[in-house]
C-alpha positions in Angstrom: -81.8 32.5 -77.9 -79.6 35.3 -79.4 -80.3 39.0 -78.8 -79.9 41.5 -81.6 -79.5 45.3 -81.8 -81.4 46.7 -84.8 -80.5 50.1 -86.1 -83.2 51.9 -88.1 -82.5 55.2 -89.8 -85.8 57.0 -89.8 -85.6 60.8 -90.5 -87.7 62.7 -87.9 -88.7 59.7 -85.8 -87.9 61.7 -82.7 -90.6 64.2 -83.6 -93.4 61.6 -83.7 -96.2 62.2 -81.3 -97.2 59.8 -78.6 -100.0 58.6 -81.0 -97.5 58.2 -83.8 -95.2 56.0 -81.7 -98.2 54.1 -80.5 -99.3 53.4 -84.1 -95.8 52.3 -85.0 -95.7 49.9 -81.9 -99.1 48.5 -82.8 -98.0 47.7 -86.3 -94.8 46.0 -85.1 -96.8 44.0 -82.5 -99.3 42.8 -85.2 -96.4 41.6 -87.5 -94.8 39.9 -84.5 -98.1 38.1 -83.7 -98.3 36.9 -87.2 -94.7 35.6 -87.1 -95.2 33.6 -83.9 -93.4 33.4 -80.5 -89.8 32.8 -81.7 -89.1 36.5 -82.3 -89.7 39.0 -79.5 -89.3 42.8 -79.4 -87.9 43.9 -76.0 -87.6 47.6 -76.3 -86.5 50.5 -78.5 -84.6 53.7 -78.0 -85.8 56.7 -80.1 -83.5 59.5 -81.0 -83.9 62.3 -83.5 -83.4 60.3 -86.7 -82.8 56.8 -85.5 -84.6 53.9 -83.8 -82.4 51.3 -82.0 -84.4 48.2 -81.1 -83.5 45.1 -79.1 -85.0 41.8 -80.2 -84.7 38.2 -79.3 -84.7 36.0 -82.4 -83.3 32.6 -83.5 -81.6 34.4 -86.4 -81.2 37.5 -88.4 -83.5 36.3 -91.2 -86.5 36.6 -88.9 -85.6 40.2 -88.1 -85.3 41.0 -91.8 -88.6 39.3 -92.4 -90.2 41.4 -89.6 -88.8 44.6 -91.1 -90.0 43.6 -94.6 -93.5 42.7 -93.5 -93.9 45.9 -91.4 -92.2 48.0 -94.0 -89.8 49.2 -91.3 -86.4 50.7 -92.2 -83.5 48.4 -91.5 -80.0 49.9 -91.4 -78.0 47.4 -89.5 -78.4 44.2 -87.4 -75.8 43.3 -84.8 -75.8 40.3 -82.5 -75.4 41.1 -78.9 -72.6 39.0 -77.5 -73.0 39.8 -73.8 -74.5 42.5 -71.6 -72.6 44.5 -69.0 -73.7 47.0 -66.5 -72.3 48.7 -63.4 -72.5 45.5 -61.4 -70.1 43.8 -63.9 -67.3 45.7 -62.1 -68.1 44.0 -58.9 -65.9 41.0 -58.1 -67.1 37.8 -56.5 -65.2 36.6 -53.5 -62.0 34.8 -54.6 -61.9 36.3 -58.0 -59.2 38.6 -59.2 -59.6 41.4 -61.8 -58.2 40.3 -65.2 -56.9 43.5 -66.6 
């Protein structure tokens, strides 16, 4: 199932209290529960004026529907093609670096 990075411009979101973030999360969870198991919220990164969320969803339409139902801002949706981390640099025995 595809993963998506969702960017949400939300002025001042980084200043929300713990209770404010909890309320936002509860609202999102309620909408997701209504929508069924095909769409899943993995986690979000909160900065001063932006929320970057990672979701698993069969398509972008479900992400747009979630944003609309929850009245969440939606700036951009990008499909994640692959994930890399520091271990990506490690070579398996017999492999050569393709640079």
